[in-house]
C-alpha positions in Angstrom: -13.2 -76.1 -220.9 -11.6 -73.6 -218.9 -10.8 -75.7 -216.2 -9.9 -78.2 -218.6 -7.5 -76.2 -220.4 -6.2 -74.8 -217.0 -5.3 -78.0 -215.7 -3.7 -78.8 -219.2 -1.2 -76.3 -218.7 -0.1 -76.9 -215.4 0.2 -80.8 -215.8 2.1 -80.6 -218.4 4.3 -77.8 -217.7 5.1 -79.6 -214.1 5.7 -82.5 -215.8 6.8 -78.6 -216.5 8.1 -74.7 -228.7 9.5 -72.1 -229.6 13.3 -73.3 -230.0 13.9 -75.7 -232.6 13.4 -79.3 -230.8 15.6 -82.4 -232.3 12.8 -85.0 -233.4 12.7 -87.8 -231.1 11.2 -91.9 -231.3 10.8 -94.6 -229.2 13.9 -96.1 -230.3 16.0 -92.7 -229.8 17.2 -94.4 -226.5 17.2 -97.6 -224.9 16.1 -98.0 -220.8 18.8 -97.5 -218.2 20.2 -100.6 -216.7 22.2 -98.6 -214.4 21.0 -95.4 -212.4 22.9 -93.2 -210.5 21.9 -92.6 -206.2 23.5 -90.3 -204.2 26.7 -87.9 -205.2 26.2 -84.0 -206.1 23.3 -84.8 -208.9 20.7 -86.6 -205.5 22.0 -83.7 -203.3 20.6 -80.6 -205.4 17.1 -82.9 -206.0 16.9 -82.9 -202.2 17.4 -79.3 -202.1 14.5 -78.7 -204.7 12.2 -81.1 -202.9 12.7 -78.9 -200.0 12.6 -75.2 -201.1 10.8 -75.6 -204.3 8.7 -78.7 -205.0 8.9 -82.3 -205.0 8.8 -83.1 -209.0 8.0 -86.8 -208.5 5.2 -86.7 -205.9 3.3 -84.0 -207.8 3.3 -85.7 -211.3 2.2 -88.6 -209.5 -0.9 -86.9 -208.0 -1.3 -86.0 -211.9 -1.4 -90.0 -212.5 2.3 -89.9 -214.4 4.4 -92.2 -212.3 7.8 -92.8 -213.7 10.0 -95.4 -212.9 13.1 -94.1 -213.9 14.3 -91.5 -216.3 17.2 -90.9 -218.7 18.7 -87.2 -219.7 20.4 -87.4 -222.8 22.9 -84.4 -222.7 23.9 -83.1 -226.5 27.0 -81.3 -225.5 29.2 -83.4 -224.7 27.0 -85.9 -225.4 26.4 -88.1 -222.3 23.5 -90.0 -220.7 22.5 -89.8 -217.3 19.7 -91.7 -215.6 17.9 -91.8 -212.2 14.8 -92.7 -210.4 11.6 -91.1 -210.9 12.2 -88.3 -213.4 12.6 -85.1 -211.3 16.4 -85.8 -211.4 16.2 -85.3 -214.9 14.3 -82.2 -215.0 17.0 -80.5 -212.6 19.7 -81.6 -214.3 18.6 -80.1 -217.6 17.5 -77.4 -216.0 21.1 -76.4 -214.2 23.0 -77.2 -217.4 20.3 -75.2 -219.9 20.8 -72.2 -217.2 25.0 -71.7 -218.3 23.6 -71.4 -222.4 20.0 -70.6 -224.2 20.8 -73.5 -226.4 18.7 -76.7 -226.2 20.7 -78.8 -223.4 19.3 -82.2 -224.2 16.4 -84.3 -224.3 14.5 -85.9 -220.7 13.6 -90.0 -221.2 10.6 -90.7 -218.1 10.5 -94.7 -218.4 6.9 -95.7 -217.7 5.8 -99.5 -217.7 3.2 -101.0 -218.9 0.4 -103.9 -217.5 3.1 -106.0 -218.9 6.1 -104.9 -217.3 7.8 -103.2 -220.7 9.1 -100.2 -220.1 8.4 -97.1 -222.6 10.0 -93.5 -223.1 7.6 -90.3 -222.8 10.3 -88.0 -224.9 10.5 -84.7 -223.0 12.0 -81.8 -225.0 12.2 -78.5 -222.5 14.0 -75.6 -223.0 13.7 -73.1 -219.9 13.7 -69.5 -219.8 16.0 -68.2 -221.7 19.1 -65.6 -220.3 20.3 -67.8 -217.5 20.3 -67.1 -213.6 20.3 -63.3 -213.6 17.3 -63.3 -216.0 15.4 -66.0 -214.1 16.1 -64.2 -210.4 15.0 -61.1 -212.0 11.5 -62.7 -213.1 10.9 -64.7 -209.8 11.1 -61.1 -208.3 8.8 -59.6 -210.1 6.6 -62.6 -209.9 6.7 -62.9 -206.2 6.6 -59.0 -205.6 3.9 -58.5 -208.5 1.3 -56.0 -206.4 3.7 -54.1 -204.2 6.0 -53.6 -207.1 3.6 -52.2 -208.9 2.3 -49.7 -206.6 6.2 -48.4 -205.6 6.7 -48.0 -209.0 2.5 -46.2 -209.6 3.2 -43.7 -206.2 6.6 -43.6 -205.1 8.9 -43.6 -208.2 6.7 -42.3 -210.4 7.4 -44.9 -213.3 5.7 -46.9 -215.7 4.2 -49.6 -213.5 3.1 -51.5 -216.9 6.4 -51.7 -218.5 7.2 -55.5 -219.5 10.0 -56.1 -217.9 10.6 -60.0 -218.9 9.5 -62.0 -222.4 8.9 -65.2 -221.4 6.5 -67.6 -219.4 8.5 -69.0 -216.5 8.1 -72.8 -217.5 9.9 -72.1 -220.5 9.3 -73.8 -224.2 7.8 -78.0 -224.1 7.3 -80.5 -226.1 6.5 -83.9 -224.8 6.2 -87.1 -227.7 4.0 -90.2 -226.3 5.3 -93.9 -226.7 3.3 -95.5 -229.8 2.8 -98.5 -228.2 -1.2 -98.4 -227.0 -0.4 -100.4 -223.8 2.0 -97.3 -222.6 -0.7 -95.2 -223.7 -3.7 -97.1 -221.4 -1.2 -97.0 -218.5 -1.1 -92.9 -218.8 -4.8 -92.7 -219.8 -6.0 -95.1 -217.0 -3.7 -93.1 -214.3 -5.2 -89.5 -215.2 -7.6 -87.3 -215.2 -10.6 -87.5 -217.1 -8.9 -85.4 -220.3 -6.3 -88.1 -220.4 -9.2 -90.9 -220.3 -10.6 -89.1 -222.9 -7.9 -87.7 -225.1 -4.8 -89.3 -224.7 -5.1 -92.7 -227.0 -5.3 -90.0 -229.9 -2.3 -87.9 -229.4 1.1 -88.2 -230.4 2.8 -85.2 -229.3 2.0 -82.0 -227.3 4.0 -78.5 -227.4 3.2 -75.4 -225.5 4.8 -72.0 -225.8 4.0 -68.9 -224.4 5.5 -64.9 -224.2 4.4 -61.7 -222.7 1.8 -59.9 -224.7 0.9 -57.1 -222.2 0.2 -56.2 -219.1 -2.8 -55.1 -216.6 -2.5 -53.0 -213.6 0.7 -55.0 -212.8 -0.6 -58.4 -213.7 1.6 -59.7 -217.1 -0.3 -61.4 -219.7 0.7 -64.3 -221.8 -0.1 -65.3 -225.0 0.8 -68.5 -227.2 -0.1 -71.8 -228.9 -0.6 -75.3 -227.2 -0.1 -77.7 -230.0 -2.0 -81.3 -230.3 -0.7 -83.6 -232.6 -3.1 -86.5 -233.7 -1.7 -89.8 -234.2 -2.0 -90.6 -238.4 -5.4 -92.2 -239.4 -5.2 -95.5 -241.3 -4.7 -93.1 -244.7 -1.4 -91.4 -243.2 -2.8 -88.1 -242.3 -2.5 -86.7 -239.3 -4.5 -83.8 -237.6 -3.2 -80.8 -235.5 -5.2 -78.8 -233.0 -4.1 -75.5 -232.3 -5.2 -74.1 -228.7 -4.4 -70.4 -228.9 -4.2 -69.2 -225.2 -4.1 -65.8 -223.1 -3.8 -65.6 -219.5 -2.7 -63.9 -216.5 -1.9 -66.4 -214.6 1.4 -66.2 -212.2 2.4 -69.4 -210.9 4.4 -67.7 -208.2 1.3 -66.7 -206.7 -1.7 -69.5 -207.8 -3.9 -68.2 -205.1 -4.6 -64.9 -206.7 -7.5 -64.5 -209.3 -6.8 -64.8 -213.3 -8.4 -65.0 -216.3 -7.6 -67.8 -219.1 -8.9 -67.4 -222.5 -8.4 -69.7 -225.5 -9.7 -70.3 -229.2 -8.9 -73.8 -230.7 -7.7 -74.3 -234.3 -8.0 -77.5 -236.2 -5.3 -77.9 -239.1 -8.2 -79.8 -241.1 -11.2 -77.2 -240.5 -9.0 -74.6 -240.5 -11.6 -72.3 -238.6 -11.4 -70.6 -234.9 -13.9 -72.5 -232.3 -13.7 -69.8 -229.6 -13.8 -71.5 -225.8 -17.2 -69.8 -223.9 -15.5 -66.3 -222.3 -13.0 -67.0 -219.2 -14.1 -65.5 -216.2 -12.1 -64.9 -213.2 -11.2 -67.9 -211.8 -9.6 -68.3 -207.7 
């Protein structure tokens, strides 16, 4: 269960609730008929692939293969469409770095077995504060151990002071297609969790904030909310996974813990996951 939760966090984040998100549906946008290729946006994504991560390749390894994407910018309203989904995430990120408001919505288009296109809606709000805050957070995370030692032994300052407030991947909400054919494609290409549970869900959201620090390792706490599809009587149930972890996405090779408790809206009872151990 602990490893399942970890894979859920990583795969959703890479696909990377605290802010108010606009509600969406399949009718919110039509499949694009023209795609932007080349130009400045393509160059920016090429840089990201070379220096950071190939987003589309990473998603394909998780069973998510988007043929194209649309980024609907809010201010001013404008649609940008590209191949894959990575360029839309990069576009959203770069615009979001200029403001703490939500920059727009991403639609990742997937094909079912009949070749029809269905949008997976992604509402993503990267960390607040713009470039200066983000760069400081990256430095803190990359130099986690040496900064702790220097502050403790050389500078004689509190090494366990929290110096940033948010999970670096920000807040995320994913709205899945309603069509069973689209869900079947996502499930069959995903892992065991997708095969067993994806058809039951309509939305997934994730929000983590800093809640403490121990020996220089920042602890994050927050919720992953899984909204189930309405039943025949129209009722929809939510499962909230209360998460606590000291994962550092910049140093994934170091051990970390992951703890979770599940609360369902119907039962209203916390169901603890077995005590988390150090994960390699």
